[in-house]
C-alpha positions in Angstrom: -26.8 -3.6 -5.1 -28.1 -0.6 -3.4 -27.0 2.9 -3.0 -27.6 4.6 0.4 -30.1 7.4 0.0 -31.5 6.5 -3.2 -34.8 5.0 -3.8 -35.3 2.9 -7.1 -37.3 5.8 -8.6 -34.6 8.2 -7.7 -31.9 6.0 -9.4 -34.0 6.0 -12.6 -33.9 9.7 -12.7 -30.3 9.7 -13.4 -29.7 6.8 -15.6 -28.6 7.4 -19.2 -30.0 5.0 -21.6 -28.6 1.8 -20.6 -26.1 0.2 -22.9 -25.8 -3.6 -22.5 -23.1 -5.6 -24.1 -21.6 -9.0 -23.6 -18.0 -9.6 -23.3 -16.0 -12.9 -23.5 -12.5 -12.6 -21.9 -9.8 -14.3 -20.1 -9.7 -12.7 -16.6 -6.7 -12.9 -14.4 -7.4 -11.3 -10.9 -5.4 -10.9 -8.0 -7.9 -9.8 -5.3 -8.1 -10.1 -1.6 -4.6 -11.7 -1.3 -5.6 -14.7 -3.6 -4.3 -15.4 -7.1 -6.9 -17.1 -9.2 -7.1 -17.7 -12.9 -10.5 -17.9 -14.1 -11.0 -19.4 -17.7 -13.5 -17.9 -20.0 -15.7 -15.5 -18.1 -18.8 -14.2 -19.9 -20.5 -11.3 -18.2 -23.0 -8.6 -19.1 -22.2 -5.0 -18.1 -24.3 -2.0 -18.0 -23.0 1.5 -18.5 -24.9 4.0 -16.5 -24.7 7.5 -15.3 -23.4 7.9 -11.9 -26.1 8.0 -9.2 -25.8 11.7 -8.7 -27.7 14.9 -9.5 -27.6 17.2 -12.5 -24.6 17.4 -14.9 -23.9 20.9 -13.7 -24.9 23.3 -10.9 -24.7 27.1 -11.1 -24.2 28.9 -7.8 -26.6 31.9 -7.3 -25.2 35.5 -7.1 -25.9 35.9 -3.5 -23.3 35.2 -0.9 -24.5 32.6 1.8 -24.3 35.1 4.5 -25.9 32.7 7.3 -22.8 30.6 7.1 -21.2 33.2 9.5 -22.9 34.8 12.4 -21.4 38.4 12.0 -19.1 40.3 9.7 -16.5 43.1 10.0 -17.1 43.8 6.3 -20.0 42.2 4.6 -19.8 40.4 1.2 -20.3 42.6 -1.8 -19.9 42.1 -5.6 -16.7 44.0 -5.6 -15.3 42.8 -2.3 -14.6 39.6 -0.4 -16.2 39.5 3.1 -14.4 39.7 6.3 -16.4 37.5 8.8 -16.0 38.1 12.5 -15.0 34.6 13.8 -15.3 33.4 17.3 -13.3 30.4 18.0 -14.8 28.3 20.6 -11.7 26.3 21.5 -9.5 29.3 22.1 -12.4 31.4 23.3 -11.3 34.4 21.2 -12.7 36.4 18.3 -10.1 37.0 15.7 -9.5 40.7 14.9 -10.0 42.1 11.6 -6.5 43.3 11.1 -5.3 39.6 10.9 -6.9 39.1 7.5 -7.7 42.6 6.3 -5.5 42.7 3.0 -4.8 46.4 4.0 -2.8 45.3 7.1 -0.9 42.2 6.0 1.9 41.8 8.4 5.6 41.8 7.3 6.8 40.1 10.4 5.7 37.1 12.5 5.7 37.9 16.2 5.2 34.3 17.4 7.7 32.9 19.9 10.8 31.3 18.5 12.7 28.4 20.3 16.4 27.7 20.4 18.4 24.8 21.5 20.3 25.0 24.9 23.9 26.3 24.4 26.7 24.1 25.6 27.8 26.9 27.9 26.8 30.6 28.5 28.9 33.2 26.6 28.7 37.0 26.6 27.1 39.0 23.9 30.5 40.2 22.8 32.0 36.7 22.8 29.0 35.6 20.8 29.6 38.4 18.2 33.1 37.3 18.0 32.3 33.7 17.3 29.9 34.8 14.7 32.5 37.0 12.8 35.0 34.2 13.1 32.5 31.8 11.7 31.6 34.0 8.8 35.2 34.4 7.9 35.8 30.8 8.2 32.9 29.7 6.1 33.7 32.4 3.5 37.3 30.9 3.1 35.8 27.3 2.8 33.6 28.4 0.0 36.5 30.3 -1.9 38.9 27.4 -1.4 39.6 25.6 -4.8 40.0 21.9 -5.1 37.2 20.6 -3.0 33.8 19.5 -4.3 30.8 21.6 -3.5 29.5 18.8 -1.4 32.7 18.7 0.9 32.5 22.5 1.0 29.0 22.7 2.2 29.6 20.1 4.8 32.5 21.7 6.1 30.7 25.1 6.2 27.9 23.3 8.3 30.6 22.1 10.8 31.5 25.6 11.4 27.8 26.7 11.7 27.2 23.8 14.0 29.8 25.3 16.6 27.9 28.5 16.4 24.5 26.8 17.0 26.1 24.9 20.0 27.6 28.0 21.7 25.6 31.1 20.6 22.5 29.7 19.1 20.6 33.0 19.2 23.1 34.5 16.9 22.8 32.0 14.2 19.8 33.3 12.3 21.5 36.8 11.8 24.6 34.9 10.7 22.9 32.8 8.3 21.2 36.0 6.7 24.4 37.8 6.6 26.2 34.8 4.9 23.3 34.4 2.4 23.4 37.9 1.4 27.2 38.2 1.3 27.6 35.1 -1.0 24.6 36.1 -3.1 23.1 32.7 -2.4 19.6 34.4 -2.7 18.3 37.9 -3.1 18.6 40.1 0.0 14.9 39.8 0.7 14.7 36.0 0.2 17.8 35.8 2.6 15.7 37.4 5.3 12.6 35.5 4.3 14.5 32.1 4.7 16.8 32.8 7.5 15.4 35.5 10.0 14.7 34.0 13.4 11.0 34.5 13.2 10.9 32.9 9.6 13.0 29.6 9.5 16.2 30.8 11.2 15.5 29.5 14.7 14.5 26.1 13.1 17.7 26.1 11.0 19.5 26.6 14.4 17.7 23.6 15.8 18.8 21.5 12.9 22.5 22.6 13.0 22.6 21.9 16.8 21.3 18.4 16.4 22.5 17.1 13.0 25.5 15.0 12.3 26.7 17.4 9.7 29.6 15.4 8.5 27.5 12.4 7.7 24.2 11.7 6.0 22.3 14.5 7.8 24.9 16.9 6.2 24.2 15.7 2.8 20.5 15.9 3.1 20.9 19.5 4.4 23.2 20.5 1.6 20.9 18.9 -1.1 17.9 20.7 0.5 19.8 24.1 0.2 20.8 23.3 -3.5 20.9 20.2 -5.6 24.3 21.7 -6.8 25.9 21.3 -3.5 25.3 17.6 -2.7 23.2 15.2 -4.8 20.2 13.7 -3.0 21.3 10.5 -1.1 19.8 7.2 -2.3 17.5 5.3 -0.2 19.4 3.7 2.7 18.8 -0.1 3.3 15.9 -0.9 5.6 16.3 -3.5 8.3 12.8 -4.9 8.8 13.7 -7.5 11.4 11.3 -6.8 14.4 9.7 -4.2 12.7 6.3 -5.9 12.6 4.7 -7.5 15.7 3.6 -10.5 13.7 4.4 -12.0 10.4 2.0 -11.5 7.5 -0.7 -14.2 7.8 -0.6 -16.8 4.9 -3.4 -16.7 2.5 -4.7 -13.5 4.2 -8.0 -12.3 2.4 -9.9 -9.3 2.4 -13.5 -9.2 3.6 -16.4 -9.9 1.1 -18.2 -7.0 -0.2 -21.7 -6.5 1.4 -23.2 -5.3 -2.0 -24.4 -2.2 -0.1 -22.7 1.1 -1.3 -22.5 4.6 0.1 -21.2 7.9 -0.9 -18.1 9.4 0.5 -16.8 12.9 -0.2 -13.1 13.7 -0.7 -12.0 17.2 -0.5 -8.4 18.5 -0.5 -6.2 21.7 -0.5 -8.7 24.3 0.2 -6.2 27.0 0.7 -8.6 29.8 1.9 -7.3 33.3 1.1 -9.1 35.6 3.4 -6.8 38.5 2.2 -8.0 38.0 -1.5 -8.5 41.5 -3.1 -11.0 41.8 -6.0 -9.4 43.7 -8.8 -5.8 43.3 -7.9 -3.3 41.6 -10.1 -4.3 38.0 -11.0 -1.3 37.4 -13.2 1.6 38.8 -11.0 5.1 38.3 -11.8 6.0 36.3 -8.6 4.4 34.9 -5.3 0.8 34.7 -4.5 -1.4 36.9 -6.9 -4.6 38.3 -6.2 -3.2 40.5 -3.2 -2.3 44.1 -2.8 1.1 45.2 -3.9 1.6 42.7 -6.5 2.0 43.5 -10.3 2.5 41.7 -13.6 5.8 41.4 -15.4 6.6 44.6 -17.1 4.1 46.7 -15.3 4.3 48.9 -12.1 1.3 49.7 -9.8 -1.3 50.8 -10.2 -1.4 49.2 -13.5 -3.3 46.0 -13.7 -3.0 43.5 -16.6 -5.4 40.9 -15.3 -8.1 42.1 -12.6 -8.8 39.5 -10.0 -12.4 38.2 -10.4 -14.7 37.5 -7.5 -14.4 34.1 -7.6 -10.6 33.5 -7.9 -8.0 33.0 -10.7 -5.3 30.5 -11.8 -2.5 31.9 -9.9 -4.5 32.8 -6.7 -5.7 30.8 -3.6 -9.3 30.3 -2.9 -11.4 33.5 -1.8 -14.4 33.0 0.4 -16.7 33.5 -2.7 -15.1 30.5 -4.4 -14.8 28.1 -1.4 -18.4 28.5 -0.5 -19.5 28.1 -4.1 -17.9 24.6 -4.1 -19.3 23.7 -0.9 -22.9 24.9 -2.2 -22.5 22.8 -5.3 -21.5 19.6 -3.6 -25.1 18.7 -2.4 -26.9 19.3 -5.7 -24.4 17.6 -7.7 -23.9 14.4 -5.5 -27.6 14.1 -4.6 -26.8 14.4 -1.0 -28.3 16.8 1.7 -28.7 17.3 5.4 -31.4 14.7 5.4 -29.4 12.3 3.3 -25.6 13.1 3.8 -22.5 11.3 2.8 -21.8 8.3 4.9 -18.4 10.0 5.7 -16.1 12.5 4.2 -12.2 12.8 4.1 -10.2 16.0 3.9 -6.5 15.3 2.9 -5.0 18.6 4.2 -3.7 22.1 3.4 -6.1 24.8 4.7 -3.9 27.8 4.8 -3.0 30.2 1.9 0.4 30.2 0.2 1.6 33.5 1.9 5.3 34.1 2.5 6.5 33.0 5.8 6.7 36.7 7.2 3.0 37.2 6.7 2.1 33.9 8.4 1.4 33.6 12.2 -0.2 31.0 14.7 -3.2 33.2 14.7 -3.6 33.2 11.0 -3.4 29.3 10.9 -5.7 29.0 13.6 -8.3 31.4 12.1 -8.2 29.5 8.9 -8.4 26.1 10.6 -11.7 27.4 12.4 -13.1 29.2 9.4 -12.9 26.2 7.0 -14.1 23.5 9.4 -16.9 25.8 10.3 -17.8 26.0 6.7 -17.6 22.1 6.3 -19.8 21.7 9.2 -22.3 24.0 7.7 -22.5 22.2 4.3 -21.2 18.6 4.8 -23.8 16.7 6.9 -21.4 13.7 7.8 -18.3 13.3 10.0 -15.2 14.7 8.3 -12.0 13.0 9.0 -9.2 15.5 8.3 -5.4 15.5 8.3 -3.0 18.5 8.7 -1.1 19.5 5.5 2.2 21.1 5.2 0.8 24.6 5.1 -1.2 24.0 8.3 1.4 24.9 10.8 3.7 27.9 11.6 6.4 28.1 10.4 4.9 26.6 7.3 5.8 22.8 6.8 7.5 22.6 10.2 6.7 19.8 12.8 9.1 18.7 15.6 9.4 15.1 16.8 8.5 14.6 20.4 12.1 13.2 20.9 13.8 16.6 19.8 16.3 17.5 22.6 16.2 20.4 24.9 12.5 20.1 25.4 11.8 21.3 21.9 9.6 18.4 21.0 6.4 20.1 22.2 6.8 23.4 20.2 3.9 22.7 18.0 1.5 21.3 20.4 -0.5 24.5 20.3 -1.6 23.4 16.8 -2.4 19.8 17.6 -4.5 21.0 20.5 -6.4 23.4 18.5 -7.4 20.9 15.7 -8.1 18.2 18.0 -10.5 20.6 19.9 -12.2 21.6 16.7 -12.7 18.2 15.3 -14.2 17.1 18.7 -16.3 20.2 18.8 -17.8 19.3 15.4 -18.4 15.8 16.4 -16.2 14.3 13.9 -14.0 12.4 16.6 -14.8 11.7 20.2 -12.8 12.8 23.2 -10.5 9.6 23.0 -9.7 10.5 19.3 -9.0 14.1 20.2 -6.6 13.1 23.1 -4.8 10.8 20.5 -4.6 13.5 17.9 -2.9 15.8 20.5 -0.4 13.3 21.3 0.3 12.1 17.7 0.9 15.3 15.9 -2.5 15.7 14.9 -2.9 12.2 13.7 -5.6 9.6 15.1 -7.2 6.3 14.6 -11.0 5.9 14.8 -13.5 3.5 13.8 -16.4 5.0 11.9 -20.1 3.9 12.1 -19.7 1.5 9.3 -16.9 -0.4 10.9 -14.1 1.2 8.8 -10.9 2.0 10.6 -9.6 5.5 9.6 -5.9 6.1 10.4 -4.6 9.6 9.8 -0.9 10.6 9.6 1.1 13.8 9.8 3.0 13.5 6.6 5.3 16.4 7.4 7.6 13.8 8.9 8.4 12.7 5.5 8.2 16.0 3.7 11.4 17.5 2.4 10.6 21.0 3.4 10.0 20.2 7.2 13.7 21.0 8.0 13.4 19.3 11.4 13.5 15.9 9.4 17.3 16.6 8.6 18.8 15.3 11.8 19.1 11.4 12.5 18.4 10.7 8.9 19.6 7.1 9.4 16.4 6.7 11.4 13.3 6.5 8.9 10.9 7.2 11.9 12.3 9.7 14.3 8.7 10.9 15.1 7.3 7.6 15.9 4.5 8.4 13.4 5.0 5.2 11.4 5.3 3.2 14.6 1.9 4.4 15.5 0.6 3.4 12.1 2.1 -0.2 12.6 0.5 -0.5 16.0 -3.0 0.5 14.6 -2.6 -1.7 11.6 -1.7 -4.7 13.7 -4.7 -4.1 16.0 -6.9 -3.8 12.8 -5.7 -7.1 11.6 -6.1 -8.9 14.9 -9.7 -7.5 14.9 -10.6 -8.3 11.3 -11.0 -4.6 10.5 -10.4 -2.9 7.2 -8.4 0.3 7.0 -8.2 3.6 5.1 -5.1 5.6 5.6 -5.2 9.4 5.1 -2.2 11.8 4.7 -1.4 14.8 2.8 2.1 14.7 1.3 2.3 11.6 -1.1 4.9 8.9 -0.6 5.9 8.8 -4.4 4.6 9.8 -7.8 7.5 11.8 -9.2 9.4 11.6 -5.9 10.0 15.3 -5.7 8.2 16.1 -2.5 8.9 13.4 0.1 12.1 12.1 1.7 13.4 8.5 0.5 13.9 6.6 3.8 10.5 7.4 5.6 8.6 6.5 2.3 10.6 3.4 1.8 9.3 2.4 5.4 5.8 3.3 4.5 6.1 1.1 1.3 7.1 -1.8 3.5 4.2 -1.2 5.9 1.6 -1.1 3.1 3.2 -4.3 1.7 2.9 -6.0 5.2 -0.7 -5.1 5.7 -2.1 -5.2 2.1 -4.5 -6.1 0.7 -6.3 -7.7 3.6 -6.3 -4.9 6.1 -5.5 -1.6 4.0 -8.4 -1.0 1.5 -7.1 2.4 0.2 -4.6 5.2 0.9 -5.3 8.9 0.3 -3.3 12.0 -0.2 -3.5 15.5 -1.5 -0.7 18.2 -1.7 -0.2 18.2 -5.6 -3.4 19.9 -6.3 -3.9 17.4 -9.1 -6.0 14.3 -9.7 -3.6 11.5 -9.7 -3.2 7.9 -8.4 -0.1 5.5 -7.3 0.0 1.8 -7.0 1.8 0.0 -4.3 3.2 -3.4 -5.1 4.6 -6.4 -3.3 8.3 -7.0 -2.6 9.1 -3.2 -2.7 7.9 -2.9 -6.2 10.6 -5.2 -7.7 8.0 -6.9 -9.8 5.2 -4.6 -11.2 2.3 -6.9 -12.3 -1.3 -7.4 -11.7 -0.4 -10.4 -9.4 1.6 -8.0 -7.1 -0.4 -4.9 -7.2 -1.5 -4.5 -3.5 -3.1 -1.1 -2.6 -3.9 2.4 -4.2 -2.8 5.7 -3.3 -5.7 8.3 -4.4 -4.4 11.7 -4.8 -7.4 14.1 -4.5 -7.9 17.3 -6.6 -7.8 20.7 -5.0 -10.5 23.3 -4.3 -7.8 25.9 -4.9 -7.0 26.8 -8.4 -3.5 27.8 -7.7 -0.8 26.4 -10.0 -3.1 26.9 -13.1 -5.8 24.2 -12.4 -9.5 24.4 -12.0 -11.3 23.9 -8.8 -12.6 20.5 -8.0 -13.8 17.9 -5.7 -14.4 14.0 -5.8 -16.9 11.5 -4.5 -16.4 7.7 -4.1 -18.9 5.0 -4.3 -17.6 2.6 -1.6 -18.9 -0.9 -0.5 -19.7 -1.2 3.2 -18.5 -4.7 3.7 -15.0 -4.6 1.9 -14.6 -0.7 1.9 -13.2 -0.9 -1.6 -14.1 1.8 -3.9 -16.3 0.8 -6.9 -16.3 4.1 -8.7 -15.0 7.7 -8.4 -16.8 10.8 -9.7 -15.1 14.2 -10.1 -16.4 17.6 -10.5 -14.7 20.9 -11.5 -15.4 24.7 -12.1 -13.8 26.3 -15.1 -11.7 29.0 -13.7 -11.0 30.6 -17.0 -14.7 31.5 -17.2 -14.7 33.5 -14.0 -13.4 36.7 -15.7 -16.6 36.9 -17.8 -19.0 36.3 -15.0 -21.2 39.1 -14.0 -21.3 38.5 -10.1 -24.4 40.6 -9.6 -26.4 38.1 -11.9 -24.6 34.6 -11.2 -22.0 32.5 -9.4 -19.7 30.1 -11.1 -20.8 26.6 -12.5 -19.4 23.2 -11.1 -19.9 20.4 -13.6 -19.4 16.7 -13.9 -16.0 15.9 -15.3 -15.8 12.2 -15.4 -16.5 8.7 -13.9 -13.3 6.6 -13.4 -14.8 3.5 -14.3 -16.4 4.7 -17.7 -13.4 6.6 -18.6 -10.7 4.0 -18.3 -13.1 1.3 -19.7 -10.9 -1.8 -19.7 -13.7 -4.3 -19.7 -13.5 -4.6 -15.9 -16.2 -6.7 -14.3 -18.9 -4.5 -13.0 -18.9 -6.1 -9.6 -15.1 -5.8 -9.2 -13.8 -2.9 -7.3 -11.2 -0.2 -8.5 -8.5 -1.7 -6.6 -4.7 -1.8 -7.3 -5.2 -4.7 -9.9 -7.8 -2.4 -11.7 -5.1 0.4 -11.7 -2.4 -1.8 -12.9 -4.7 -3.0 -15.8 -5.3 0.8 -16.6 -1.6 1.5 -16.8 -1.1 -1.6 -19.0 -3.8 -0.3 -21.4 -2.1 3.1 -21.3 1.1 1.4 -22.5 -0.8 0.3 -25.5 -2.8 3.4 -26.1 -1.1 6.6 -25.2 -4.4 8.4 -25.8 -5.4 7.2 -22.4 -2.5 9.0 -20.9 -3.6 12.1 -22.6 -7.0 11.7 -21.1 -5.5 11.1 -17.8 -3.4 14.2 -18.2 -6.5 16.4 -19.1 -8.2 15.2 -15.9 -5.1 15.5 -13.8 -5.4 19.2 -14.1 -9.2 19.2 -13.8 -9.6 19.9 -17.5 -7.7 23.3 -17.1 -7.0 25.2 -20.3 -3.5 26.0 -18.6 -2.6 22.2 -18.3 0.3 21.3 -20.7 -0.3 18.5 -23.1 1.1 15.1 -22.6 1.0 13.8 -26.3 4.7 12.3 -26.6 5.8 8.9 -26.0 8.4 10.1 -23.5 5.8 12.1 -21.4 3.5 9.0 -21.5 6.3 6.6 -20.3 7.2 9.1 -17.5 3.5 9.4 -16.3 2.8 5.7 -16.3 6.2 5.0 -14.4 4.9 7.7 -11.9 1.7 5.9 -11.5 3.5 2.8 -10.5 5.8 4.5 -8.1 4.7 4.7 -4.3 8.0 5.7 -3.0 10.9 8.0 -3.8 13.2 5.1 -4.6 10.9 3.9 -7.3 10.2 7.4 -8.6 13.9 8.1 -9.0 14.1 5.2 -11.6 11.4 6.9 -13.9 12.4 8.4 -17.1 11.9 12.2 -17.5 9.1 13.2 -19.7 
């Protein structure tokens, strides 16, 4: 075996004293689609340090100013920089007031879109319709005897009439109803239902949804689980779903023995509005911003001043994001002359601002800024996907089939990222055109022969409200039809595939919708393990994995484990986590993963850093193969069979679950413990749940 970019002498520099041991075992493998039982197998395994750089890397105190050509406000030890960014795709220079923390907007002035009314009405008639609807809905809510679900769906029927006759009046009506019924605080009502926030989107949903049926139950559940319970997964008719039946005895290609390094970054969440010295432990919302305060305090009192490099309840300042990127090369022993074979980015670029502070321009600024930094520090193609925060309104994407010509309302975003990816040389013109057509998703074959298929997973994300009509169809957008088409072509050509997305399909089941994830699970079953080598997600900010099994997970065993969903750690520390990234060791023949290495920065140490003297330290956290030491053969990949064996070991040793839990939060001191049997059982169940339907069966821990 060889590792690209490392000569024998280089490898020896990073070897620990080798521990040789001999193991005799019975090995039952389900690999490459073939079940085989080997009798007694004796092998010798070596435990070595990963072929990487030093165990830790401390970033220098000086900001790498050359990454940007000019600045409105230069970097300083007490202030985040404000680079002056010129976007080559839009041919604009973003203004300072877009990201200046002193000029954060409180309204979004982007265009909003409404469905066409069934007929024209005057303003006075529209006002009368709204007043009647408010009275009617109020009466429905107050009527005793009916279930909350029935009341909610009846109220939706009234609101639908307004959306079909006076659509431009719906957002104000929703705000009024929200405030008068005290459904949320007055400010939250505006944030959720004002036209320039989500009000126009909800108007589209009401106009097109079958509110008295399945659509209505999903809408009501999304508003509150006390209104309607979440509908169960609908039966999926797979007749005619796939162009061809699954080949009998389908096998994955053999490994080449040559391994390369692949970087996995996720959830950068750049915050260019981060304010050093502001409150890092605020009572609500995104901290490290002007105007926020800690519980029990009022401004200008500060409980925990925001450090230069970030904090647990804040998104990624420029200083932290660039510190992470500066650390990657030394820690992974890669460079511009010896880069990663390729890199993947599983989505979420934009900070967690409230919707009224977001805009198309802010999203486009962030997309350009982060991809520009990637290009400067990662010397390989970066195959990126859009996350739920990488849109405006946040999490919303419209299917092309949406009526009234509304299917193209987010094309501005797909055009922009496709142009940036092509500009950076990560995909070609054909791939960029495909990304424009498929909601930012594309299918490309990289220089090693691996096909990489990316998806816009907003089409199964529960917070994309435009998913809430035609819920009986698990693929309204056609995204998964595109996936099937590309997987079938890969199978016909003998190609191996990596699938990249953002929102995961399962784990605890709280983020995605049931029907689309059930469809995805069937697709993975059909094309695994001979075509699909691995699946990758982000979104949770945590370091996790899921296993996909044959026959819709009805029999969870090593013989039925098909594919793995790797959930990448985030760069952002938001949600009380450390900042981290991961590298895979990948075979160039089978494109299986043979090891995964994770690094992190201890965010709790940032408060004590003197930024005049030093930056943060990123350090080696763990090797997957060595951490979950289940006597796995050295030449066997970390495939779904491996991960199922790990979960079996966890069932016998809950200490392994506790270890997993530590690494799940990237060794954060803020991560809760998982030492009880109930917690361990829940986590193991989540690891085996690649869909909402399976996750809903898991015990609560």
